[in-house]
C-alpha positions in Angstrom: 0.0 0.0 -0.1 1.4 3.4 -1.0 1.6 6.0 1.7 0.8 9.6 0.9 4.4 10.5 1.1 5.2 7.9 -1.6 2.7 9.7 -3.8 4.2 13.0 -3.4 7.8 11.9 -4.4 8.5 12.5 -7.9 11.5 10.9 -9.6 13.6 13.5 -11.3 14.4 12.4 -14.9 17.9 13.8 -14.8 18.9 12.4 -11.4 18.8 8.6 -11.7 21.4 5.7 -12.7 20.0 5.2 -16.1 20.6 8.8 -16.8 24.2 8.7 -15.4 25.0 5.6 -17.2 23.7 7.0 -20.6 25.9 10.1 -20.0 28.9 8.0 -19.3 28.3 5.7 -22.4 27.9 8.7 -24.7 31.2 10.3 -23.3 33.0 6.9 -24.0 31.5 6.9 -27.6 33.2 10.1 -28.1 36.6 8.8 -27.5 38.6 8.2 -30.8 39.3 4.5 -31.3 43.2 4.1 -31.8 42.9 0.5 -32.9 42.5 -0.9 -36.4 39.0 -1.0 -37.9 39.1 -4.9 -37.3 38.7 -4.5 -33.7 36.0 -6.9 -32.6 35.0 -5.0 -29.2 34.2 -1.5 -29.6 35.9 0.8 -27.3 32.9 2.3 -25.8 31.8 -1.3 -24.9 35.3 -2.1 -23.3 35.2 1.3 -21.2 31.5 0.5 -20.1 32.6 -3.1 -19.1 35.4 -1.5 -17.0 32.9 0.8 -15.4 30.4 -2.0 -14.8 33.1 -4.1 -13.1 34.0 -1.0 -10.9 30.5 -0.2 -10.0 29.5 -3.9 -9.4 32.7 -4.2 -7.2 34.0 -7.3 -8.8 37.4 -8.0 -7.2 39.0 -9.1 -10.4 38.6 -9.4 -14.1 38.2 -13.1 -13.9 35.3 -12.6 -11.4 33.8 -10.1 -13.9 34.4 -12.4 -16.8 32.0 -14.8 -15.2 29.3 -12.1 -15.7 29.8 -12.1 -19.5 26.4 -13.7 -19.9 24.7 -11.5 -17.4 21.8 -9.6 -19.1 22.2 -6.6 -16.7 25.4 -5.8 -18.7 23.3 -5.2 -21.9 20.1 -3.8 -20.2 21.6 -1.5 -17.6 25.1 -0.7 -18.9 24.3 -1.0 -22.4 27.2 -3.2 -23.3 26.7 -5.1 -26.5 30.0 -7.1 -26.6 31.7 -7.7 -23.3 35.4 -8.5 -23.7 37.1 -11.3 -22.0 39.7 -10.5 -19.3 42.6 -10.7 -21.8 40.9 -8.3 -24.2 40.0 -6.0 -21.5 43.6 -5.9 -20.2 44.9 -5.2 -23.8 42.5 -2.4 -24.5 43.0 -0.7 -21.2 46.7 -1.0 -21.1 47.0 0.6 -24.6 44.7 3.6 -23.5 46.6 4.0 -20.3 49.9 4.2 -22.4 48.4 6.7 -24.7 47.2 8.8 -21.6 50.6 8.6 -20.0 52.1 10.3 -23.0 50.1 13.5 -22.3 50.5 13.4 -18.6 
């Protein structure tokens, strides 16, 4: 049964997890992909997978890899292709090397 207070609470459309994840995803899609055109995993998917691993508090890439078939990665985080742990390491290490050149 809903209380009167519950009826008065309005969800703000700009302050929720879905909006936050969409903003993060759109920011990741703006990154220029430095890899060849034959890359199997889009850079935005790799970054969103890393963000999902962080926000889900998985202790390692191997634990996160067990989630690869989890539908939440597609529905909540909008990840179409989840990289395996080796692919994630390679992609993120290459990006970190590029970043370190400018810092």
